[in-house]
Backbone bond lengths (Angstrom), bond angles and torsions (degrees), N, CA, C in turn:
res aa  C-N    CA-C-N  psi(-1)  N-CA   C-N-CA  omega(-1)  CA-C   N-CA-C  phi
1 M - - - 1.445 - - 1.527 108.42 -
2 L 1.346 118.51 130.46 1.420 123.95 -179.15 1.564 104.30 -91.42
3 Y 1.393 114.14 138.62 1.443 121.78 173.29 1.524 109.01 -91.20
4 P 1.332 116.31 156.96 1.430 121.50 170.99 1.610 108.31 -51.12
5 E 1.293 113.90 145.88 1.461 122.00 -179.43 1.542 114.81 -45.26
6 P 1.354 117.95 -50.31 1.448 118.16 179.09 1.594 114.79 -54.05
7 I 1.281 113.46 -37.34 1.462 119.35 179.77 1.463 107.08 -71.98
8 Q 1.250 118.59 -47.51 1.547 119.81 177.34 1.470 111.58 -56.12
9 D 1.381 120.54 -40.35 1.391 124.83 174.09 1.514 114.37 -60.22
10 L 1.287 112.99 -45.28 1.590 119.24 -179.15 1.449 104.35 -64.34
11 V 1.331 125.76 -47.40 1.445 126.50 -174.02 1.566 105.66 -63.95
12 G 1.315 116.01 -44.20 1.462 119.81 179.45 1.522 113.31 -54.55
13 E 1.360 114.64 -51.29 1.430 122.33 177.87 1.585 113.78 -59.85
14 L 1.301 117.14 -48.80 1.381 126.00 177.33 1.632 112.61 -55.17
15 S 1.304 110.40 -42.74 1.478 115.48 178.24 1.486 118.24 -68.64
16 K 1.341 113.87 -9.87 1.514 119.55 172.19 1.515 112.86 -77.81
17 L 1.358 118.27 -14.37 1.428 121.33 -177.99 1.574 109.01 -71.79
18 P 1.341 122.21 147.06 1.399 123.64 -177.47 1.435 112.52 -67.52
19 G 1.401 117.93 130.11 1.398 124.37 -177.89 1.532 116.01 79.01
20 V 1.417 117.11 11.48 1.389 120.02 178.36 1.525 107.60 -113.48
21 G 1.256 117.45 115.07 1.411 123.01 177.18 1.459 112.62 -92.37
22 P 1.302 123.36 -178.48 1.414 126.28 -174.46 1.590 113.10 -61.32
23 K 1.308 117.20 -42.57 1.491 122.81 175.58 1.445 113.74 -62.61
24 T 1.373 117.55 -49.39 1.424 118.54 175.70 1.451 114.91 -62.21
25 A 1.335 120.42 -36.75 1.471 127.78 178.64 1.470 110.21 -62.83
26 Q 1.403 113.76 -41.76 1.484 119.32 174.02 1.524 114.83 -57.64
27 R 1.438 110.32 -48.95 1.425 119.04 -178.23 1.600 108.99 -61.00
28 L 1.317 114.45 -43.13 1.546 116.54 -178.91 1.558 108.38 -65.98
29 A 1.313 119.01 -40.23 1.406 120.94 -176.81 1.595 110.97 -61.21
30 F 1.338 113.47 -46.12 1.400 120.34 -179.50 1.569 110.67 -69.08
31 F 1.265 118.80 -33.51 1.485 121.74 174.03 1.522 110.37 -64.04
32 L 1.320 116.14 -45.84 1.467 121.08 -179.40 1.622 109.45 -63.86
33 L 1.332 113.21 -40.48 1.461 114.95 -177.33 1.512 111.02 -70.36
34 N 1.315 117.40 -24.33 1.484 120.30 -177.37 1.546 111.23 -89.04
35 R 1.268 122.16 -6.90 1.464 128.55 -174.90 1.583 101.93 -86.22
36 P 1.355 113.72 160.81 1.437 119.55 178.15 1.595 107.23 -60.17
37 K 1.315 116.99 148.92 1.431 125.26 -176.17 1.572 109.53 -54.56
38 G 1.226 116.59 -41.85 1.475 124.65 -179.16 1.568 114.12 -61.11
39 E 1.318 117.00 -31.59 1.494 121.08 179.75 1.550 106.53 -72.73
40 A 1.249 118.75 -45.20 1.429 120.97 179.26 1.484 115.04 -62.55
41 E 1.317 116.05 -37.42 1.493 122.08 179.44 1.533 106.96 -71.15
42 Q 1.406 115.42 -37.94 1.467 118.38 -178.13 1.577 108.34 -64.72
43 L 1.277 119.08 -40.52 1.456 125.06 176.62 1.552 107.97 -59.89
44 A 1.317 116.28 -51.06 1.442 120.78 -176.51 1.526 108.67 -59.33
45 R 1.363 119.35 -45.35 1.442 123.23 -179.38 1.529 111.25 -64.25
46 A 1.322 117.94 -37.47 1.455 119.98 174.06 1.473 116.39 -63.76
47 I 1.343 116.62 -37.94 1.489 118.54 173.41 1.430 112.64 -69.00
48 V 1.281 123.03 -38.64 1.442 125.50 -176.61 1.578 108.10 -71.98
49 E 1.353 115.24 -43.02 1.460 118.66 177.29 1.477 112.87 -61.39
50 A 1.333 117.46 -44.79 1.510 119.55 -179.95 1.518 107.98 -63.36
51 R 1.326 118.10 -42.49 1.483 116.87 177.11 1.498 115.75 -61.13
52 Q 1.357 116.62 -36.69 1.413 121.43 177.44 1.464 118.42 -72.70
53 R 1.385 114.66 -41.08 1.493 121.35 -175.64 1.515 115.67 -91.82
54 I 1.239 121.22 -26.42 1.454 123.36 -174.93 1.443 108.84 -84.86
55 R 1.397 115.43 134.93 1.444 122.24 175.19 1.542 110.06 -148.57
56 Y 1.302 117.41 179.94 1.445 118.65 178.92 1.485 109.01 -84.61
57 C 1.394 114.79 142.72 1.509 120.75 173.66 1.613 101.65 -67.64
58 S 1.278 112.31 138.94 1.501 117.70 177.71 1.479 114.97 -72.68
59 S 1.311 121.84 -6.99 1.385 126.73 174.90 1.541 116.79 -104.80
60 C 1.371 115.89 -53.84 1.509 114.65 -179.73 1.500 112.52 -103.22
61 F 1.415 121.22 -12.74 1.424 126.08 -177.78 1.480 115.26 67.59
62 N 1.358 114.24 25.50 1.508 119.41 168.16 1.493 105.11 -78.07
63 F 1.302 116.36 166.12 1.444 120.41 171.08 1.486 113.94 -74.21
64 T 1.265 119.58 140.74 1.457 124.91 -173.24 1.464 110.56 -157.90
65 D 1.418 114.67 158.65 1.409 120.20 167.60 1.422 113.38 -111.16
66 T 1.401 121.10 2.60 1.378 126.66 168.04 1.525 109.10 -133.02
67 D 1.291 112.71 150.61 1.440 117.01 -177.70 1.545 112.48 -129.16
68 P 1.417 113.76 123.13 1.393 130.71 1.58 1.551 112.16 -70.56
69 C 1.324 120.40 167.15 1.421 125.15 -178.69 1.520 111.60 -67.53
70 S 1.327 117.25 171.38 1.521 118.28 -178.74 1.448 108.14 -67.36
71 L 1.333 125.79 -37.74 1.425 123.21 -179.83 1.498 115.37 -62.53
72 C 1.336 118.15 -38.19 1.447 126.70 177.17 1.502 110.17 -70.69
73 R 1.339 115.65 -36.09 1.502 118.12 179.26 1.513 116.22 -79.94
74 S 1.346 116.83 -12.39 1.415 123.69 -174.52 1.508 108.92 -67.90
75 A 1.444 115.85 128.66 1.414 120.22 177.10 1.505 115.24 -76.98
76 T 1.370 114.13 -14.74 1.465 118.51 -178.53 1.460 112.50 -89.77
77 R 1.361 121.66 -7.49 1.465 114.28 -179.96 1.561 109.51 -86.88
78 D 1.331 111.50 152.99 1.451 120.69 -173.73 1.530 106.78 -79.91
79 K 1.324 114.75 114.50 1.471 122.94 178.15 1.462 115.75 -71.92
80 G 1.375 112.64 -14.62 1.551 116.22 -178.48 1.475 114.67 -83.41
81 T 1.338 117.52 -6.47 1.484 120.57 -173.19 1.558 105.81 -128.41
82 V 1.314 113.74 129.29 1.383 120.05 176.08 1.533 110.30 -127.19
83 M 1.341 114.09 123.87 1.482 121.58 -179.41 1.534 107.82 -96.37
84 V 1.314 118.77 125.25 1.507 122.79 177.36 1.554 105.36 -99.96
85 V 1.461 109.09 127.61 1.431 117.91 179.83 1.583 106.42 -126.71
86 E 1.287 115.36 168.64 1.409 119.33 -174.66 1.567 107.11 -85.32
87 Q 1.309 119.08 -48.71 1.480 126.97 -167.27 1.507 112.88 -125.40
88 P 1.332 121.34 153.99 1.445 121.04 170.27 1.502 113.97 -53.40
89 K 1.313 119.52 -38.31 1.462 122.00 -177.76 1.522 109.29 -63.79
90 D 1.319 119.98 -21.51 1.496 120.57 176.51 1.551 111.37 -74.38
91 V 1.343 118.57 -27.36 1.407 119.25 173.55 1.550 110.02 -65.90
92 I 1.264 116.28 -44.32 1.458 118.99 176.44 1.485 109.48 -57.09
93 A 1.373 118.72 -51.89 1.471 121.45 -177.17 1.582 109.85 -53.44
94 M 1.385 114.32 -44.18 1.556 114.41 179.29 1.485 112.04 -71.03
95 E 1.329 120.33 -38.02 1.442 120.13 175.84 1.461 115.34 -59.30
96 K 1.293 119.59 -23.89 1.530 122.33 179.67 1.479 107.80 -73.88
97 T 1.365 124.28 -19.29 1.412 122.06 171.71 1.423 116.94 -69.00
98 R 1.368 116.99 -24.92 1.463 128.50 -177.47 1.550 109.02 58.46
99 E 1.359 118.32 23.69 1.375 120.94 -174.56 1.559 110.82 -107.94
100 F 1.301 116.22 -37.07 1.529 118.97 -177.80 1.509 110.98 -81.58
101 K 1.273 116.74 123.78 1.462 124.27 -174.78 1.454 115.74 -109.52
102 G 1.416 116.94 5.48 1.400 119.34 -179.59 1.598 116.99 -94.85
103 R 1.139 116.35 -149.79 1.558 121.96 -175.80 1.470 106.31 -110.16
104 Y 1.313 117.77 164.05 1.457 125.05 178.83 1.546 114.20 -121.24
105 H 1.368 112.81 156.16 1.408 118.39 173.71 1.469 107.14 -137.18
106 V 1.410 119.65 122.25 1.429 123.09 -174.76 1.519 111.45 -102.99
107 L 1.297 115.67 121.89 1.495 121.78 -175.37 1.545 112.68 -78.99
108 H 1.354 113.86 -28.94 1.467 119.75 178.95 1.594 107.48 71.91
109 G 1.327 114.46 46.20 1.421 123.18 178.37 1.485 118.22 135.73
110 A 1.304 119.02 -171.51 1.432 121.32 -179.40 1.552 101.18 -143.66
111 I 1.354 113.61 156.80 1.485 120.82 175.39 1.494 110.68 -65.58
112 S 1.378 114.78 126.01 1.430 120.15 -177.46 1.518 106.89 -149.77
113 P 1.364 115.09 92.51 1.466 121.68 178.90 1.586 111.24 -53.66
114 M 1.373 114.71 -38.83 1.470 118.84 -177.11 1.569 110.95 -61.73
115 E 1.335 117.13 -31.36 1.434 121.32 178.94 1.478 113.89 -97.67
116 G 1.377 115.72 2.59 1.417 120.05 179.63 1.509 116.37 77.71
117 I 1.442 115.45 21.26 1.425 118.16 -177.31 1.491 107.80 -104.69
118 G 1.333 117.51 119.64 1.427 124.60 177.56 1.483 111.95 -111.66
119 P 1.308 118.25 176.63 1.472 121.13 -178.02 1.520 115.27 -57.55
120 E 1.403 112.36 -28.68 1.455 117.86 -177.74 1.614 112.31 -72.05
121 D 1.409 112.16 -15.38 1.446 117.96 -178.71 1.687 110.82 -88.79
122 L 1.267 113.66 -4.93 1.481 120.12 -178.14 1.487 109.27 -112.59
123 K 1.300 116.23 175.55 1.529 121.41 -175.20 1.557 108.75 -90.25
124 V 1.411 112.05 52.27 1.474 117.24 -179.53 1.607 108.98 -80.22
125 R 1.330 117.49 -44.38 1.495 121.11 -179.39 1.506 106.82 -57.83
126 E 1.356 116.03 -46.69 1.495 119.06 179.44 1.500 113.75 -60.47
127 L 1.370 114.52 -37.59 1.552 117.93 174.69 1.609 110.11 -57.78
128 L 1.308 110.35 -50.55 1.515 113.89 -175.24 1.503 110.55 -66.26
129 A 1.341 119.86 -37.36 1.433 120.03 175.64 1.577 112.32 -68.76
130 R 1.314 117.36 -32.47 1.481 117.27 177.16 1.507 110.18 -76.40
131 I 1.288 121.70 -29.56 1.495 122.04 173.54 1.539 109.12 -66.81
132 G 1.348 117.53 -40.40 1.381 118.47 177.56 1.515 113.51 -64.09
133 Q 1.333 119.13 -34.26 1.502 120.78 -177.33 1.583 107.85 -83.99
134 E 1.255 120.64 -42.32 1.453 121.97 -170.66 1.528 114.79 -92.29
135 S 1.317 114.11 -17.99 1.533 119.48 179.88 1.531 114.80 47.33
136 P 1.367 120.66 54.49 1.455 121.83 173.45 1.543 112.53 -62.48
137 H 1.276 114.07 156.61 1.513 118.49 176.52 1.509 115.69 -88.64
138 E 1.385 110.40 -22.21 1.486 117.41 179.95 1.545 110.43 -142.70
139 V 1.426 109.88 137.96 1.431 116.37 169.55 1.492 108.47 -119.03
140 V 1.328 114.47 124.74 1.516 120.27 -179.17 1.502 106.31 -103.89
141 L 1.366 110.36 123.55 1.517 115.65 -179.96 1.496 108.34 -98.05
142 A 1.389 112.43 109.03 1.421 122.84 -176.31 1.461 117.35 -113.32
143 T 1.442 113.85 41.55 1.346 119.85 176.05 1.550 111.71 -76.38
144 S 1.327 117.84 164.58 1.465 118.24 -175.05 1.494 111.24 -66.66
145 S 1.341 115.41 171.36 1.503 120.44 -172.92 1.625 104.80 -95.43
146 S 1.338 117.33 14.94 1.478 118.58 175.90 1.557 107.91 -75.26
147 L 1.257 118.96 168.19 1.432 125.58 -177.97 1.541 105.73 -59.09
148 E 1.249 123.46 -43.97 1.433 125.71 179.96 1.598 110.44 -67.74
149 G 1.237 117.54 -41.40 1.513 121.43 175.08 1.577 111.93 -61.47
150 E 1.313 113.95 -43.60 1.414 117.07 179.73 1.508 112.08 -70.25
151 A 1.234 119.09 -33.04 1.527 122.15 175.60 1.545 110.96 -69.42
152 T 1.276 113.36 -37.88 1.546 121.09 177.20 1.508 107.01 -62.54
153 A 1.370 115.38 -48.22 1.521 117.89 -176.58 1.522 110.27 -66.21
154 L 1.265 117.38 -36.21 1.538 120.70 179.25 1.456 110.66 -70.30
155 Y 1.323 116.96 -37.49 1.545 120.38 177.85 1.483 105.45 -65.28
156 L 1.344 120.75 -53.56 1.437 122.02 -176.47 1.515 113.07 -59.87
157 G 1.348 116.45 -37.79 1.434 119.52 -178.76 1.493 111.51 -66.37
158 R 1.327 117.76 -36.03 1.488 119.12 173.11 1.443 114.18 -67.01
159 L 1.308 119.32 -34.11 1.431 126.58 179.57 1.600 110.00 -70.07
160 L 1.315 115.63 -45.03 1.498 120.97 -171.08 1.489 115.77 -85.94
161 K 1.363 118.70 -31.41 1.363 122.07 -175.71 1.622 114.61 -57.24
162 P 1.376 116.57 -38.34 1.508 116.09 179.89 1.569 111.59 -71.37
163 L 1.304 114.86 -11.56 1.518 117.06 177.56 1.566 113.55 -77.07
164 G 1.303 113.38 -3.46 1.478 116.08 176.36 1.551 113.10 84.19
165 L 1.317 113.95 15.49 1.474 118.12 -179.52 1.522 110.67 -91.56
166 K 1.343 116.76 157.60 1.462 120.20 167.96 1.565 105.05 -77.92
167 V 1.215 119.59 121.73 1.414 121.21 179.58 1.586 108.44 -120.80
168 T 1.416 112.27 115.73 1.375 120.23 -174.48 1.565 109.84 -113.13
169 R 1.297 117.73 163.91 1.450 124.58 178.45 1.485 103.72 -129.68
170 I 1.410 118.43 133.85 1.441 118.21 173.95 1.521 110.90 -58.13
171 A 1.305 113.47 145.58 1.522 121.46 -173.64 1.510 109.40 -68.76
172 R 1.325 111.79 163.21 1.461 119.59 174.77 1.531 104.79 -65.47
173 G 1.293 115.48 167.45 1.395 121.61 -173.59 1.489 109.77 134.34
174 L 1.282 109.29 -19.80 1.543 116.11 174.52 1.528 104.60 -93.17
175 P 1.341 115.94 140.70 1.456 120.04 -176.90 1.549 108.67 -67.46
176 M 1.272 116.95 142.03 1.442 122.91 174.92 1.490 109.87 -54.94
177 G 1.312 117.48 127.61 1.490 122.73 178.80 1.513 111.60 85.09
178 G 1.359 117.77 -1.45 1.434 117.50 -174.62 1.572 111.25 -87.64
179 D 1.261 113.94 160.11 1.468 123.52 178.92 1.527 110.39 -103.71
180 L 1.371 115.09 144.66 1.453 117.57 -176.10 1.576 111.93 -63.18
181 D 1.341 121.41 -32.59 1.372 121.34 -178.12 1.539 113.46 -70.34
182 Y 1.384 116.47 -14.08 1.465 117.70 179.89 1.545 109.75 -101.21
183 T 1.228 120.11 3.22 1.474 127.55 -178.43 1.516 112.96 -90.87
184 D 1.291 117.35 136.52 1.507 116.66 -179.87 1.559 110.01 -73.91
185 E 1.314 113.11 159.38 1.470 122.64 -176.05 1.581 112.70 -55.62
186 M 1.330 117.87 -41.85 1.417 121.58 -178.47 1.402 112.67 -63.87
187 T 1.364 119.13 -44.26 1.425 122.93 177.02 1.476 112.85 -63.26
188 L 1.364 115.36 -42.57 1.469 118.25 174.36 1.530 112.64 -60.75
189 L 1.322 116.28 -41.64 1.509 121.43 -179.62 1.458 106.24 -60.38
190 K 1.366 119.84 -49.50 1.561 119.95 -176.72 1.493 108.29 -62.29
191 A 1.338 119.91 -42.25 1.436 122.74 -175.91 1.525 108.40 -64.50
192 L 1.361 121.03 -33.62 1.445 124.35 178.04 1.379 113.72 -72.65
193 E 1.371 116.75 -41.42 1.515 124.25 177.73 1.480 112.34 -61.93
194 G 1.433 116.43 -36.05 1.463 122.24 -173.28 1.472 112.46 -96.27
195 R 1.358 119.04 18.05 1.513 115.91 -177.63 1.517 107.89 -65.99
196 Q 1.344 114.63 153.71 1.440 124.47 -176.91 1.434 114.42 -129.58
197 E 1.314 119.82 148.62 1.421 124.15 -178.87 1.571 108.87 -68.98
198 I 1.291 113.85 140.85 1.495 119.47 -179.12 1.508 110.41 -88.64
């Protein structure tokens, strides 16, 4: 059975979301259509507003609505330590441990030759420029323990070590192939405490 074009369009757009297949997209579409009109409009406004107001922090490249972001503006954060993560969601995962007091740098991905993603596609140049300006004493590589995350950490370690910095990697304790945002706070805390110099 074919649905009216607006429903087909809505299902098509929803199915573009990560982890949402055609059946889930159809369920979501009908859920939205059955909700009061104001709720759907509120969702649409929230999406549009987020797209208009959210941008990258000019220092750490995390998502923010103010520039620089609140973490980079904070006078209580340790400017001498920079933690490099793959995605903005990883910053949130680390902040939940309430243990890391330094600053962050978000790469927006990991090196993945299979997907055609190289270092030039990440915020690596910006990281090097930032290190040159801020002169931190330690860079913590907190990329995932996936093959891509490990390759990214190895690449960054080779780039940063000659600069005379202490370069550390968060300790094992994260499952191989796991993402930071799916890891519980205690595992992240132990991984952070057990980081080792590369």
